[in-house]
GULOLUM-994087 format. One record per residue (C-alpha): residue in three letters; residue number from 1; y, z, x. Coordinates in steps of 0.02 Angstrom, whole numbers, m for minus. Layout:
<atoms>
ATOM  residuo  num      py      pz      px
ATOM      ALA  NUM       Y       Z       X
...
</atoms>
This chain:
<atoms>
ATOM  residuo  num      py      pz      px
ATOM      MET    1       0       0       0
ATOM      LYS    2     174     m38      59
ATOM      PRO    3     275     119     103
ATOM      GLU    4     432      54      16
ATOM      LEU    5     338      51    m152
ATOM      LEU    6     289     234    m141
ATOM      PRO    7     455     305    m209
ATOM      ILE    8     448     181    m354
ATOM      LEU    9     269     232    m394
ATOM      VAL   10     313     417    m388
ATOM      ALA   11     463     387    m504
ATOM      ILE   12     353     295    m629
ATOM      VAL   13     221     433    m629
ATOM      LEU   14     350     571    m650
ATOM      ALA   15     439     478    m790
ATOM      GLY   16     275     467    m887
ATOM      CYS   17     243     654    m879
ATOM      GLN   18     293     756   m1030
ATOM      SER   19     342     936   m1012
ATOM      VAL   20     226    1069   m1080
ATOM      GLU   21     313    1187   m1199
ATOM      THR   22     234    1357   m1225
ATOM      PHE   23     287    1484   m1355
ATOM      ASN   24     291    1672   m1365
ATOM      GLN   25     112    1722   m1405
ATOM      GLU   26     167    1878   m1499
ATOM      THR   27     262    1780   m1631
ATOM      PRO   28     227    1593   m1614
ATOM      PRO   29     325    1479   m1731
ATOM      GLU   30     243    1437   m1896
ATOM      TYR   31     216    1259   m1947
ATOM      MET   32     118    1172   m2084
ATOM      THR   33      26    1008   m2087
ATOM      ALA   34     131     867   m2158
ATOM      THR   35     m22     760   m2196
ATOM      ARG   36    m210     782   m2197
ATOM      ALA   37    m219     812   m2010
ATOM      ASP   38    m354     788   m1877
ATOM      PHE   39    m408     954   m1799
ATOM      PHE   40    m492     942   m1630
ATOM      ALA   41    m582    1105   m1591
ATOM      ARG   42    m629    1058   m1412
ATOM      GLY   43    m480     951   m1365
ATOM      PRO   44    m412     779   m1409
ATOM      ALA   45    m545     692   m1304
ATOM      GLN   46    m695     774   m1391
ATOM      SER   47    m843     660   m1421
ATOM      THR   48    m871     713   m1602
ATOM      PRO   49    m759     661   m1747
ATOM      PRO   50    m616     782   m1783
ATOM      GLU   51    m618     901   m1928
ATOM      LYS   52    m489     865   m2064
ATOM      ILE   53    m364    1000   m2109
ATOM      GLU   54    m286     988   m2282
ATOM      LYS   55    m102     951   m2309
ATOM      ASP   56      16    1102   m2313
ATOM      THR   57    m103    1213   m2212
ATOM      PHE   58      m7    1347   m2115
ATOM      VAL   59     m36    1350   m1926
ATOM      LYS   60      43    1440   m1779
ATOM      VAL   61      90    1327   m1634
ATOM      LEU   62      43    1406   m1468
ATOM      LYS   63      88    1260   m1354
ATOM      LYS   64     147    1079   m1361
ATOM      ASP   65      73     960   m1232
ATOM      SER   66      66     769   m1223
ATOM      GLY   67      90     735   m1407
ATOM      TYR   68     m31     870   m1464
ATOM      ALA   69      m1    1048   m1518
ATOM      VAL   70    m121    1189   m1478
ATOM      VAL   71    m129    1282   m1643
ATOM      LYS   72    m207    1437   m1715
ATOM      LEU   73    m266    1427   m1895
ATOM      LEU   74    m255    1575   m2014
ATOM      ASP   75    m444    1601   m1999
ATOM      GLY   76    m422    1629   m1810
ATOM      ARG   77    m488    1463   m1745
ATOM      THR   78    m388    1370   m1613
ATOM      GLY   79    m383    1185   m1578
ATOM      TYR   80    m273    1031   m1559
ATOM      ILE   81    m176     938   m1693
ATOM      PRO   82     m65     785   m1660
ATOM      TYR   83     112     852   m1657
ATOM      PHE   84     180     716   m1773
ATOM      GLU   85      65     782   m1911
ATOM      LEU   86     157     950   m1915
ATOM      LYS   87     318    1004   m1999
ATOM      PRO   88     411    1171   m1991
ATOM      ALA   89     353    1298   m2119
ATOM      PRO   90     480    1352   m2250
ATOM      PRO   91     567    1517   m2213
ATOM      GLU   92     495    1675   m2288
ATOM      ALA   93     574    1731   m2450
ATOM      PRO   94     675    1889   m2428
ATOM      GLU   95     599    2045   m2505
ATOM      VAL   96     688    2112   m2658
ATOM      PRO   97     687    2301   m2654
ATOM      PHE   98     619    2390   m2808
ATOM      ASP   99     751    2500   m2888
ATOM      PRO  100     680    2611   m3027
ATOM      ALA  101     856    2655   m3086
ATOM      ILE  102     885    2473   m3135
ATOM      VAL  103     721    2466   m3230
ATOM      GLU  104     759    2627   m3325
ATOM      ASP  105     928    2557   m3380
ATOM      ILE  106     846    2417   m3479
ATOM      ILE  107     869    2449   m3664
ATOM      GLU  108     748    2370   m3785
ATOM      VAL  109     842    2295   m3931
ATOM      PRO  110     741    2254   m4086
ATOM      LEU  111     744    2076   m4148
ATOM      PRO  112     843    2048   m4308
ATOM      ASP  113     755    2025   m4472
ATOM      PHE  114     801    1848   m4520
ATOM      ALA  115     733    1869   m4697
ATOM      GLU  116     866    2000   m4738
ATOM      ILE  117    1036    1936   m4791
ATOM      PRO  118    1179    2033   m4711
ATOM      ASP  119    1314    2108   m4824
ATOM      GLU  120    1453    2012   m4736
ATOM      VAL  121    1394    1844   m4804
ATOM      PRO  122    1496    1792   m4957
ATOM      GLU  123    1403    1786   m5121
ATOM      LYS  124    1421    1597   m5141
ATOM      LEU  125    1332    1565   m4973
ATOM      ARG  126    1184    1677   m5013
ATOM      LYS  127    1025    1587   m5057
ATOM      ARG  128     899    1676   m5164
</atoms>
């Protein structure tokens, strides 16, 4: 190989490398599958067909690497899912505190009896 081509070759190899992004293992970000996703238990190059994970399944992303995300499913299994098949999970709904004082202030009002004619109705409008 010609020595003057070596810097060009190194530049091409380095440009093709993607950075590996790892996340905090204590609280990894939550995602969900955008489509019915392929789940590779032993890696993207496994010889067996991938398992299919249903759409809108919640996963925790542990690491992103070369177009795949290392994920942990809610049942504890880990594996690889193509990153483009994931979308961020919706934020958790805030908890509404229970206040018994508010509940005790609710007054039950009986429904009106629609068969009874009120006294305020003029005699000519009353139907009997």
